GUTI-814322 format. One record per residue: x, y, z of N, C-alpha, C in turn; residue number from 1; residue in three letters. Coordinates in steps of 0.05 Angstrom, whole numbers, m for minus. Layout:
BEGIN
    n.px    n.py    n.pz   ca.px   ca.py   ca.pz    c.px    c.py    c.pz  seq  type
       X       Y       Z       X       Y       Z       X       Y       Z  NUM   ALA
...
//
This chain:
BEGIN
    n.px    n.py    n.pz   ca.px   ca.py   ca.pz    c.px    c.py    c.pz  seq  type
     827   m1343    m436     849   m1329    m449     849   m1299    m440    1   THR
     872   m1289    m433     873   m1261    m425     868   m1243    m449    2   SER
     857   m1220    m443     854   m1200    m465     868   m1174    m457    3   ARG
     877   m1160    m477     891   m1135    m472     871   m1114    m461    4   LEU
     881   m1098    m442     866   m1075    m435     872   m1053    m456    5   MET
     859   m1030    m453     865   m1008    m471     894   m1001    m469    6   ALA
     906    m993    m491     935    m987    m492     943    m967    m472    7   SER
     964    m972    m456     973    m953    m437     982    m927    m449    8   PRO
     990    m928    m474     999    m904    m487     976    m887    m497    9   THR
     951    m896    m492     928    m881    m501     922    m856    m485   10   GLY
     932    m856    m459     927    m833    m442     948    m811    m447   11   GLY
     945    m790    m432     964    m768    m435     991    m776    m424   12   SER
    1013    m773    m440    1039    m780    m429    1047    m763    m405   13   PRO
    1036    m738    m404    1042    m722    m380    1030    m734    m355   14   GLY
    1005    m743    m357     992    m755    m334    1005    m781    m326   15   LEU
    1018    m795    m345    1030    m820    m338    1054    m816    m319   16   LEU
    1067    m793    m320    1090    m789    m304    1083    m788    m275   17   LEU
    1092    m807    m259    1090    m808    m230    1067    m823    m218   18   TRP
    1043    m828    m231    1024    m847    m219    1036    m874    m229   19   LEU
    1065    m889    m222    1075    m916    m231    1052    m933    m225   20   LEU
    1235   m1270    m132    1222   m1274    m105    1246   m1282     m91   21   LEU
    1270   m1276     m93    1284   m1275     m68    1287   m1302     m56   22   LEU
    1297   m1300     m32    1297   m1323     m15    1275   m1318       5   23   GLN
    1250   m1322      m1    1230   m1317      19    1235   m1336      43   24   PRO
    1230   m1326      66    1235   m1342      90    1210   m1356      99   25   GLN
    1194   m1366      80    1170   m1379      85    1173   m1408      78   26   LEU
    1163   m1426      94    1164   m1454      88    1149   m1459      63   27   SER
    1163   m1469      42    1150   m1475      17    1147   m1451      m1   28   GLY
    1155   m1427       7    1153   m1405     m11    1177   m1403     m29   29   ALA
    1173   m1390     m52    1196   m1388     m70    1198   m1360     m82   30   ARG
    1222   m1351     m86    1226   m1325     m97    1221   m1325    m127   31   GLY
    1220   m1301    m139    1213   m1299    m167    1234   m1284    m183   32   ARG
    1260   m1289    m176    1281   m1279    m193    1287   m1298    m215   33   LEU
    1299   m1288    m236    1307   m1306    m258    1333   m1320    m250   34   ALA
    1334   m1347    m255    1359   m1361    m250    1381   m1350    m269   35   PRO
    1405   m1348    m258    1427   m1338    m274    1452   m1353    m268   36   SER
    1466   m1363    m288    1492   m1376    m282    1513   m1358    m272   37   PRO
    1508   m1331    m274    1528   m1312    m265    1525   m1305    m236   38   LEU
    1503   m1313    m224    1497   m1304    m198    1496   m1327    m178   39   SER
    1500   m1321    m152    1499   m1342    m132    1471   m1352    m128   40   PRO
    1468   m1372    m111    1442   m1385    m109    1419   m1368    m101   41   SER
    1422   m1345     m86    1399   m1329     m82    1385   m1319    m107   42   PRO
    1399   m1318    m130    1386   m1312    m155    1377   m1337    m169   43   LEU
    1381   m1360    m157    1376   m1385    m171    1347   m1394    m170   44   GLY
    1330   m1381    m155    1302   m1389    m155    1299   m1416    m141   45   GLY
    1284   m1433    m152    1280   m1459    m140    1263   m1458    m115   46   GLY
    1262   m1480    m100    1248   m1480     m75    1268   m1479     m53   47   HIS
    1271   m1456     m40    1293   m1452     m22    1286   m1462       6   48   GLU
    1307   m1469      20    1305   m1476      48    1300   m1451      64   49   ASP
    1278   m1449      79    1272   m1424      92    1291   m1416     114   50   PRO
    1308   m1434     123    1327   m1428     144    1355   m1425     133   51   ASP
    1359   m1427     107    1386   m1428      96    1399   m1401      92   52   ALA
    1383   m1381      87    1395   m1355      80    1382   m1333      96   53   THR
    1398   m1315     106    1387   m1291     119    1401   m1267     106   54   VAL
    1385   m1248      97    1397   m1223      85    1393   m1201     105   55   TRP
    1413   m1184     107    1410   m1161     125    1417   m1136     109   56   ARG
    1403   m1115     116    1408   m1089     102    1422   m1071     122   57   VAL
    1446   m1062     115    1461   m1046     134    1452   m1017     135   58   ALA
    1440   m1007     114    1431    m979     113    1414    m973      89   59   GLY
    1404    m949      87    1385    m943      65    1397    m945      38   60   PRO
    1423    m943      35    1435    m946       8    1452    m971       5   61   SER
    1449    m990      24    1465   m1014      22    1447   m1037      15   62   THR
    1451   m1050      m8    1435   m1073     m16    1440   m1096       2   63   PRO
    1420   m1115       4    1424   m1138      21    1445   m1157       9   64   PRO
    1459   m1171      27    1478   m1191      18    1471   m1218      30   65   GLU
    1471   m1239      14    1466   m1265      25    1488   m1274      43   66   PRO
    1481   m1286      66    1501   m1295      85    1512   m1322      78   67   GLN
    1495   m1339      65    1505   m1365      56    1486   m1374      34   68   GLU
    1495   m1394      19    1479   m1404      m3    1457   m1421       7   69   SER
    1435   m1421      m9    1411   m1436      m1    1410   m1461     m18   70   ALA
    1407   m1485      m6    1404   m1509     m21    1377   m1510     m34   71   PRO
    1374   m1525     m55    1349   m1529     m69    1334   m1553     m56   72   VAL
    1309   m1549     m49    1293   m1571     m38    1267   m1573     m53   73   SER
    1253   m1594     m50    1228   m1599     m64    1204   m1594     m45   74   GLN
    1183   m1582     m56    1158   m1581     m42    1144   m1608     m44   75   LEU
    1129   m1615     m24    1116   m1641     m24    1086   m1637     m25   76   VAL
    1073   m1653     m42    1044   m1654     m42    1030   m1632     m57   77   GLY
    1045   m1615     m71    1033   m1593     m87    1040   m1598    m116   78   LEU
    1019   m1595    m133    1023   m1601    m161    1029   m1575    m176   79   ILE
    1051   m1573    m189    1058   m1548    m204    1040   m1544    m228   80   PRO
    1036   m1519    m236    1020   m1514    m259    1034   m1494    m278   81   GLY
    1025   m1494    m302    1035   m1474    m321    1022   m1447    m315   82   ASP
    1034   m1426    m324    1021   m1400    m323    1011   m1393    m351   83   THR
     986   m1387    m352     973   m1381    m378     976   m1351    m384   84   TRP
     998   m1344    m397    1003   m1316    m402    1006   m1312    m432   85   ARG
     999   m1288    m441    1002   m1283    m470    1023   m1262    m475   86   GLN
    1034   m1263    m499    1054   m1244    m507    1042   m1216    m507   87   GLU
    1058   m1197    m498    1050   m1169    m498    1057   m1156    m525   88   ALA
    1040   m1138    m535    1046   m1124    m559    1068   m1104    m554   89   GLU
    1083   m1098    m575    1104   m1077    m573    1092   m1051    m563   90   ASP
    1104   m1039    m543    1096   m1013    m534    1072   m1012    m516   91   GLY
    1060   m1036    m509    1036   m1036    m492    1043   m1028    m464   92   LYS
    1066   m1035    m454    1074   m1030    m426    1100   m1015    m427   93   TRP
    1100    m990    m434    1126    m976    m440    1143    m969    m415   94   PRO
    1132    m975    m391    1148    m971    m367    1163    m996    m358   95   TRP
    1157   m1018    m371    1170   m1043    m363    1200   m1043    m370   96   GLN
    1217   m1051    m351    1245   m1053    m356    1256   m1080    m347   97   VAL
    1279   m1087    m358    1293   m1111    m349    1317   m1103    m333   98   SER
    1319   m1112    m308    1342   m1107    m291    1362   m1129    m296   99   VAL
    1387   m1122    m301    1406   m1141    m312    1433   m1140    m298  100   ARG
    1445   m1164    m298    1473   m1167    m288    1489   m1178    m311  101   ILE
    1510   m1164    m319    1527   m1172    m342    1511   m1179    m366  102   ARG
    1491   m1163    m372    1475   m1167    m396    1453   m1189    m394  103   GLY
    1451   m1202    m370    1431   m1223    m367    1408   m1213    m349  104   LYS
    1384   m1220    m358    1360   m1212    m343    1359   m1227    m316  105   HIS
    1354   m1212    m294    1350   m1224    m268    1324   m1217    m256  106   VAL
    1314   m1193    m262    1289   m1183    m250    1275   m1163    m268  107   CYS
    1250   m1159    m263    1235   m1138    m276    1237   m1112    m260  108   GLY
    1227   m1091    m271    1226   m1065    m257    1208   m1046    m273  109   GLY
    1204   m1022    m263    1187   m1003    m276    1201    m975    m276  110   SER
    1198    m961    m298    1209    m934    m300    1189    m915    m287  111   LEU
    1197    m899    m267    1179    m881    m254    1186    m851    m259  112   ILE
    1210    m846    m267    1218    m819    m277    1239    m824    m298  113   THR
    1250    m802    m309    1270    m805    m330    1295    m819    m320  114   GLN
    1299    m818    m294    1325    m829    m283    1322    m848    m260  115   GLN
    1297    m858    m255    1293    m876    m232    1276    m900    m240  116   TRP
    1285    m923    m230    1271    m948    m235    1264    m960    m208  117   VAL
    1240    m972    m206    1230    m985    m182    1232   m1015    m187  118   LEU
    1243   m1030    m167    1244   m1059    m169    1242   m1071    m141  119   THR
    1245   m1097    m139    1243   m1110    m113    1269   m1109     m98  120   ALA
    1268   m1105     m72    1292   m1105     m56    1308   m1131     m57  121   GLY
    1293   m1153     m59    1307   m1179     m58    1322   m1185     m84  122   HIS
    1319   m1168    m104    1333   m1171    m130    1362   m1162    m128  123   CYS
    1369   m1147    m107    1394   m1133    m106    1415   m1149     m91  124   ILE
    1438   m1153    m104    1462   m1165     m91    1484   m1145     m95  125   LEU
    1495   m1135     m73    1512   m1111     m75    1538   m1115     m91  126   SER
    1547   m1139     m93    1573   m1142    m106    1571   m1142    m137  127   ARG
    1547   m1139    m147    1544   m1139    m176    1539   m1110    m187  128   PHE
    1547   m1106    m211    1540   m1081    m225    1515   m1086    m243  129   HIS
    1496   m1068    m241    1471   m1072    m255    1468   m1052    m278  130   TYR
    1453   m1061    m298    1443   m1042    m317    1414   m1048    m322  131   ASN
    1400   m1030    m337    1372   m1032    m341    1367   m1030    m371  132   VAL
    1351   m1048    m382    1343   m1048    m410    1314   m1041    m413  133   LYS
    1308   m1024    m432    1280   m1015    m437    1277   m1009    m467  134   MET
    1252   m1004    m474    1246    m994    m501    1235   m1015    m521  135   GLY
    1235   m1041    m513    1223   m1061    m531    1214   m1085    m514  136   ASP
    1201   m1103    m526    1190   m1126    m511    1209   m1150    m510  137   ARG
    1231   m1149    m524    1250   m1171    m523    1267   m1171    m498  138   SER
    1272   m1195    m487    1290   m1196    m464    1319   m1193    m472  139   VAL
    1324   m1196    m498    1352   m1193    m508    1356   m1165    m519  140   TYR
    1381   m1157    m520    1388   m1131    m530    1383   m1129    m560  141   LYS
    1366   m1111    m568    1359   m1108    m597    1368   m1080    m606  142   GLU
    1365   m1075    m631    1373   m1048    m642    1355   m1027    m630  143   ILE
    1331   m1035    m622    1312   m1015    m610    1315   m1012    m580  144   THR
    1333   m1028    m568    1336   m1027    m539    1352   m1003    m530  145   SER
    1345    m993    m506    1360    m973    m492    1371    m986    m467  146   VAL
    1397    m987    m464    1409    m999    m440    1425    m978    m425  147   VAL
    1419    m975    m400    1431    m954    m383    1443    m966    m358  148   VAL
    1468    m960    m352    1480    m969    m327    1466    m957    m303  149   PRO
    1467    m972    m281    1455    m962    m256    1477    m948    m240  150   VAL
    1471    m923    m232    1491    m907    m217    1490    m912    m187  151   ARG
    1465    m914    m177    1462    m918    m148    1438    m936    m142  152   ASP
    1439    m950    m120    1418    m968    m112    1410    m962     m84  153   ILE
    1385    m958     m79    1375    m953     m52    1354    m974     m46  154   ILE
    1361    m993     m28    1342   m1014     m19    1328   m1003       5  155   VAL
    1302   m1009       8    1288   m1000      32    1303   m1008      57  156   HIS
    1308    m989      75    1325    m996      98    1313   m1016     117  157   PRO
    1287   m1021     115    1274   m1041     133    1267   m1066     118  158   GLN
    1279   m1071      95    1274   m1096      81    1279   m1119     101  159   LEU
    1260   m1137     103    1263   m1160     121    1254   m1185     108  160   SER
    1269   m1207     112    1261   m1233     102    1260   m1253     125  161   VAL
    1257   m1243     149    1255   m1261     172    1226   m1266     178  162   VAL
    1217   m1291     176    1189   m1298     180    1174   m1295     154  163   GLY
    1172   m1271     144    1160   m1266     118    1173   m1241     106  164   THR
    1175   m1240      80    1189   m1217      68    1171   m1192      70  165   ILE
    1183   m1170      78    1169   m1145      82    1185   m1122      70  166   GLN
    1171   m1101      62    1184   m1077      51    1203   m1084      29  167   LYS
    1192   m1099      10    1209   m1111     m11    1209   m1092     m35  168   ASP
    1225   m1071     m34    1227   m1053     m57    1255   m1039     m56  169   LEU
    1263   m1030     m79    1288   m1016     m82    1286    m997    m105  170   ALA
    1301    m975    m104    1302    m955    m125    1330    m956    m138  171   LEU
    1330    m955    m165    1354    m954    m180    1356    m927    m194  172   LEU
    1378    m913    m188    1383    m888    m202    1400    m893    m226  173   GLN
    1390    m886    m249    1404    m891    m274    1427    m871    m277  174   LEU
    1448    m879    m292    1471    m862    m295    1464    m836    m309  175   LEU
    1445    m837    m326    1435    m812    m340    1406    m815    m346  176   TYR
    1391    m793    m349    1363    m794    m355    1357    m804    m383  177   PRO
    1335    m818    m386    1328    m828    m413    1308    m809    m425  178   VAL
    1306    m810    m451    1286    m794    m466    1261    m811    m469  179   ASN
    1238    m798    m464    1213    m812    m467    1206    m814    m497  180   PHE
    1196    m838    m504    1187    m843    m531    1160    m858    m530  181   THR
    1151    m867    m553    1126    m883    m553    1130    m910    m538  182   MET
    1154    m919    m536    1159    m945    m523    1174    m942    m496  183   THR
    1180    m918    m488    1193    m913    m462    1177    m890    m449  184   ILE
    1161    m898    m429    1144    m879    m414    1144    m887    m384  185   GLN
    1141    m868    m366    1140    m874    m338    1112    m884    m330  186   PRO
    1110    m898    m308    1085    m907    m296    1080    m889    m272  187   ILE
    1055    m884    m266    1047    m867    m244    1048    m882    m217  188   CYS
    1055    m868    m196    1057    m879    m169    1033    m867    m153  189   ILE
    1019    m884    m139     995    m874    m123    1004    m860     m98  190   PRO
     986    m843     m88     991    m831     m61     987    m852     m39  191   GLN
     996    m845     m16     994    m863       7     965    m871      13  192   LYS
     947    m852       9     918    m857      15     904    m874      m5  193   THR
     917    m880     m27     905    m896     m49     900    m924     m39  194   PHE
     876    m934     m45     869    m962     m39     852    m973     m62  195   ARG
     863    m991     m76     849   m1003     m98     829   m1023     m88  196   VAL
     805   m1024     m99     784   m1041     m89     790   m1071     m95  197   GLU
     782   m1088     m76     783   m1116     m81     767   m1123    m106  198   THR
     778   m1140    m123     764   m1149    m147     771   m1132    m172  199   GLY
     786   m1110    m168     794   m1094    m191     813   m1111    m208  200   THR
     808   m1110    m234     826   m1125    m253     850   m1108    m260  201   THR
     873   m1119    m255     899   m1106    m261     916   m1125    m278  202   CYS
     940   m1116    m285     957   m1131    m303     985   m1132    m292  203   TRP
     998   m1156    m294    1026   m1159    m287    1041   m1168    m312  204   VAL
    1065   m1158    m315    1081   m1164    m339    1109   m1172    m331  205   THR
    1121   m1188    m348    1149   m1196    m343    1159   m1216    m363  206   GLY
    1185   m1222    m359    1199   m1242    m376    1204   m1268    m361  207   TRP
    1189   m1272    m339    1194   m1296    m323    1184   m1321    m337  208   GLY
    1191   m1344    m324    1184   m1370    m336    1154   m1374    m337  209   ARG
    1145   m1391    m355    1116   m1396    m359    1106   m1420    m344  210   LYS
    1124   m1435    m332    1115   m1458    m316    1134   m1462    m293  211   GLU
    1123   m1474    m272    1138   m1476    m247    1162   m1494    m249  212   GLU
    1158   m1517    m263    1180   m1536    m267    1184   m1540    m297  213   TYR
    1209   m1542    m304    1215   m1547    m333    1211   m1522    m349  214   GLY
    1214   m1526    m375    1211   m1503    m393    1234   m1484    m392  215   GLY
    1232   m1462    m407    1253   m1442    m407    1254   m1427    m381  216   ASP
    1278   m1418    m373    1281   m1403    m349    1270   m1375    m351  217   LEU
    1271   m1364    m375    1258   m1338    m380    1245   m1340    m407  218   ILE
    1227   m1321    m413    1215   m1319    m439    1229   m1297    m456  219   THR
    1231   m1302    m481    1246   m1282    m498    1230   m1257    m503  220   SER
    1203   m1259    m501    1185   m1237    m507    1169   m1231    m481  221   VAL
    1165   m1205    m476    1149   m1197    m453    1121   m1209    m453  222   LEU
    1113   m1220    m430    1086   m1231    m428    1070   m1215    m408  223   HIS
    1043   m1219    m409    1025   m1205    m392    1004   m1225    m382  224   GLU
     992   m1219    m359     970   m1235    m349     953   m1217    m330  225   VAL
     927   m1220    m331     909   m1204    m314     907   m1217    m287  226   ASP
     903   m1200    m267     900   m1208    m239     878   m1192    m226  227   GLN
     862   m1205    m209     842   m1191    m193     855   m1185    m165  228   ASP
     851   m1161    m156     864   m1152    m131     850   m1165    m107  229   ILE
     867   m1175     m89     858   m1185     m62     875   m1170     m41  230   ILE
     862   m1159     m21     878   m1145       0     890   m1165      19  231   HIS
     909   m1155      35     926   m1174      50     912   m1191      70  232   HIS
     889   m1181      81     876   m1198     101     865   m1224      89  233   GLU
     850   m1221      68     838   m1244      54     860   m1262      42  234   LYS
     880   m1249      31     902   m1264      18     917   m1280      39  235   CYS
     920   m1269      63     934   m1283      85     919   m1309      91  236   ASN
     892   m1307      92     876   m1331      98     880   m1353      76  237   GLU
     881   m1344      51     884   m1363      29     911   m1377      30  238   MET
     932   m1361      35     959   m1373      35     963   m1389      61  239   ILE
     952   m1381      83     953   m1397     107     941   m1425     102  240   GLN
     919   m1425      88     906   m1451      82     924   m1468      65  241   LYS
     936   m1456      44     953   m1471      26     978   m1481      41  242   ALA
     988   m1466      60    1012   m1473      74    1006   m1490      99  243   MET
     980   m1492     106     972   m1506     130     986   m1495     155  244   LYS
     983   m1468     158     995   m1454     180     976   m1434     191  245   THR
     979   m1426     216     963   m1405     228     980   m1379     230  246   THR
    1005   m1380     222    1022   m1357     223    1015   m1337     202  247   ARG
    1014   m1311     209    1009   m1290     190    1033   m1287     171  248   ASN
    1028   m1291     145    1050   m1289     126    1046   m1267     106  249   VAL
    1021   m1258     102    1016   m1236      84    1007   m1212     102  250   VAL
    1022   m1191     102    1019   m1170     122    1012   m1144     109  251   LEU
    1007   m1124     126    1003   m1097     116    1028   m1088     100  252   GLU
    1023   m1074      78    1045   m1067      60    1048   m1086      37  253   GLY
    1030   m1106      36    1029   m1126      14    1001   m1126       3  254   MET
     998   m1133     m22     972   m1139     m33     976   m1163     m52  255   LEU
     954   m1175     m60     956   m1200     m75     939   m1198    m101  256   CYS
     946   m1216    m119     931   m1218    m144     925   m1247    m150  257   GLY
     900   m1252    m159     892   m1280    m165     870   m1279    m186  258   TYR
     872   m1296    m207     852   m1297    m228     845   m1325    m234  259   LYS
     853   m1344    m217     848   m1372    m223     874   m1387    m228  260   GLY
     873   m1413    m227     896   m1430    m231     909   m1424    m258  261   ALA
     935   m1421    m258     950   m1417    m282     956   m1388    m289  262   GLY
     941   m1369    m277     945   m1341    m282     961   m1329    m260  263   LYS
     987   m1324    m265    1005   m1316    m243    1031   m1306    m254  264   ASP
    1045   m1290    m237    1073   m1284    m243    1089   m1308    m235  265   SER
    1115   m1309    m242    1131   m1332    m236    1160   m1324    m233  266   CYS
    1177   m1343    m230    1206   m1338    m227    1217   m1322    m250  267   GLN
    1231   m1300    m244    1241   m1282    m265    1225   m1257    m268  268   GLY
    1201   m1257    m255    1183   m1233    m257    1188   m1214    m234  269   ASP
    1203   m1222    m213    1207   m1206    m189    1213   m1177    m196  270   SER
    1201   m1159    m181    1206   m1130    m185    1190   m1118    m207  271   GLY
    1176   m1134    m223    1160   m1123    m244    1134   m1110    m234  272   GLY
    1122   m1093    m251    1099   m1078    m242    1072   m1093    m244  273   PRO
    1055   m1088    m224    1027   m1095    m225    1012   m1069    m228  274   LEU
     998   m1065    m251     986   m1039    m258     956   m1041    m262  275   VAL
     942   m1020    m256     913   m1018    m260     907    m993    m275  276   CYS
     886    m994    m291     878    m970    m305     854    m957    m292  277   LYS
     856    m932    m285     834    m916    m273     828    m893    m292  278   PHE
     805    m895    m305     797    m876    m326     819    m878    m348  279   LYS
     834    m857    m352     854    m857    m374     883    m859    m363  280   ASP
     885    m865    m338     912    m864    m325     919    m892    m314  281   THR
     943    m901    m321     954    m926    m310     970    m920    m285  282   TRP
     965    m936    m264     977    m933    m238     990    m959    m230  283   VAL
    1014    m957    m220    1027    m981    m209    1019    m986    m180  284   GLN
    1003   m1006    m176     994   m1012    m148    1012   m1031    m134  285   VAL
    1027   m1047    m148    1044   m1067    m135    1069   m1074    m152  286   GLY
    1087   m1089    m139    1109   m1101    m154    1112   m1130    m145  287   LEU
    1121   m1147    m163    1122   m1175    m158    1142   m1181    m136  288   VAL
    1133   m1195    m115    1150   m1200     m92    1155   m1230     m88  289   SER
    1134   m1245     m81    1138   m1274     m75    1112   m1289     m79  290   TRP
    1114   m1315     m78    1091   m1332     m80    1098   m1361     m74  291   GLY
    1077   m1378     m73    1081   m1407     m69    1079   m1419     m96  292   LEU
    1102   m1427    m107    1103   m1438    m134    1092   m1417    m154  293   GLY
    1081   m1427    m176    1070   m1410    m196    1044   m1421    m207  294   CYS
    1023   m1405    m208     998   m1413    m221     982   m1434    m207  295   GLY
     986   m1438    m181     971   m1458    m167     943   m1449    m159  296   ARG
     925   m1467    m159     897   m1461    m153     894   m1450    m125  297   GLY
     878   m1429    m122     872   m1417     m96     897   m1407     m81  298   ASN
     918   m1401     m95     943   m1390     m83     950   m1364     m97  299   VAL
     943   m1341     m85     949   m1316     m98     979   m1310    m100  300   PRO
     987   m1293    m118    1014   m1282    m118    1015   m1258    m100  301   GLY
    1038   m1254     m88    1041   m1232     m68    1058   m1210     m80  302   VAL
    1048   m1185     m76    1061   m1161     m87    1066   m1141     m65  303   TYR
    1087   m1125     m68    1091   m1102     m51    1070   m1081     m57  304   THR
    1057   m1070     m37    1036   m1050     m41    1050   m1023     m44  305   ASP
    1050   m1012     m68    1065    m988     m74    1055    m964     m58  306   ILE
    1029    m961     m55    1018    m938     m41    1029    m936     m12  307   ALA
    1034    m959       0    1044    m959      27    1072    m947      29  308   ALA
    1087    m946       6    1114    m937       7    1119    m913     m11  309   TYR
    1097    m900     m20    1101    m877     m38    1115    m854     m25  310   SER
    1111    m850       1    1125    m829      15    1155    m834      15  311   LYS
    1163    m859      20    1191    m865      20    1203    m861      m8  312   TRP
    1189    m870     m29    1198    m866     m56    1203    m837     m62  313   ILE
    1184    m820     m55    1187    m791     m60    1210    m780     m45  314   VAL
    1213    m788     m20    1235    m777      m4    1263    m785     m15  315   GLU
    1266    m810     m24    1291    m818     m35    1298    m802     m60  316   VAL
    1279    m800     m78    1284    m785    m103    1288    m756     m98  317   ILE
    1273    m745     m79    1277    m717     m72    1304    m711     m61  318   ASN
    1314    m729     m44    1341    m725     m33    1362    m725     m55  319   ARG
    1358    m741     m76    1377    m743     m97    1375    m720    m117  320   ALA
    1352    m707    m117    1348    m686    m137    1363    m661    m128  321   ALA
    1379    m649    m145    1394    m625    m138    1382    m600    m150  322   SER
    1369    m603    m173    1360    m579    m188    1330    m575    m188  323   LEU
    1315    m597    m190    1286    m595    m193    1273    m615    m175  324   TYR
    1269    m609    m149    1260    m629    m130    1234    m642    m139  325   PRO
    1231    m667    m133    1208    m683    m141    1183    m673    m128  326   VAL
    1185    m660    m104    1161    m651     m91    1147    m630    m108  327   VAL
    1161    m617    m126    1149    m597    m144    1138    m611    m169  328   PHE
    1150    m633    m176    1141    m647    m200    1114    m661    m196  329   LEU
    1111    m674    m173    1087    m690    m169    1061    m674    m170  330   ILE
    1058    m652    m156    1033    m638    m157    1026    m628    m185  331   PRO
    1045    m624    m202    1040    m615    m229    1030    m637    m247  332   LEU
    1033    m662    m238    1027    m685    m256    1006    m703    m242  333   LEU
    1014    m726    m233     995    m745    m224     978    m736    m200  334   CYS
     990    m724    m181     976    m719    m156     956    m696    m158  335   LEU
     954    m683    m181     933    m663    m185     908    m675    m198  336   VAL
     909    m701    m204     886    m714    m216     863    m713    m197  337   LEU
     838    m713    m208     814    m714    m191     815    m738    m173  338   PRO
     804    m734    m149     804    m755    m129     792    m781    m139  339   LEU
     773    m779    m157     760    m803    m168     778    m821    m183  340   GLY
     800    m810    m193     819    m827    m207     837    m842    m188  341   ILE
     839    m832    m164     857    m843    m144     844    m864    m126  342   LEU
     819    m871    m133     806    m894    m119     795    m912    m140  343   VAL
     791    m936    m133     780    m955    m153     751    m947    m160  344   ALA
     743    m951    m185     717    m943    m194     696    m961    m181  345   PRO
//
């Protein structure tokens, strides 16, 4: 059974500021978006045909668009498992947000400043209008919820889903800044030089489904599960073995989490944060990107490595800032922390 780490709200709120599946084109891989009746099949999850859909990004502010719908197919010879996740307490993960289309949850995300949310690039379909819900653990809009429309979307300009998904991240600029409270706080983003040690225990959170087949498409309450960090080289070997391929599928710019069969993110968790606690500061080291099914033995979940893209994140937000550039904010907060906090203990 998973156990809670120390409450994220236990550290200094000031220090928390700034240290924050798509159609994978892998044979047998599946994305981790929430199925939605409002959205076309790229949001439908399932086991997609790796040759059915190609997404292209026209520019740094243009989200990917599916070129055609992907049929649902079955994986053969692999036994699905449940994910053993527990409900999160209210306020435990105050940076967690729900990225929504017409009020319906499609992906997770994380609040990294008062006006910016980080999510997965594969969650974005340009013809939809998005909003973001935060402030409580329910996936539904409650009296305690804060819902903010998205003003602008910047998908990483080199997002690729050819061969294997890469550079899977996007930034959402909110229509207006939110006020920080006990249940709404930013997560810190690591510097580019940050490298979390293999075996470090971290946590992933989301409203995704709890089992690969059957059951509810999303959970009504935020869930959490612990993950041990695996770097991309070892993870690539594990997934190659599971896929029976020699092709490199887990590359630089990705990291993985695995804690045993059943402990995993799943469909509907895409874009959500993978966070680790270093001393008193929570840092977002990854975001949910893709995986082979959910909770399968010896098959890690794959995450976008946030440190690899921290420079891009800062540049995007800095370009958008007109009054108080982010380059001045960061040194005053997370990046002035002692070096020991920016490496795994």
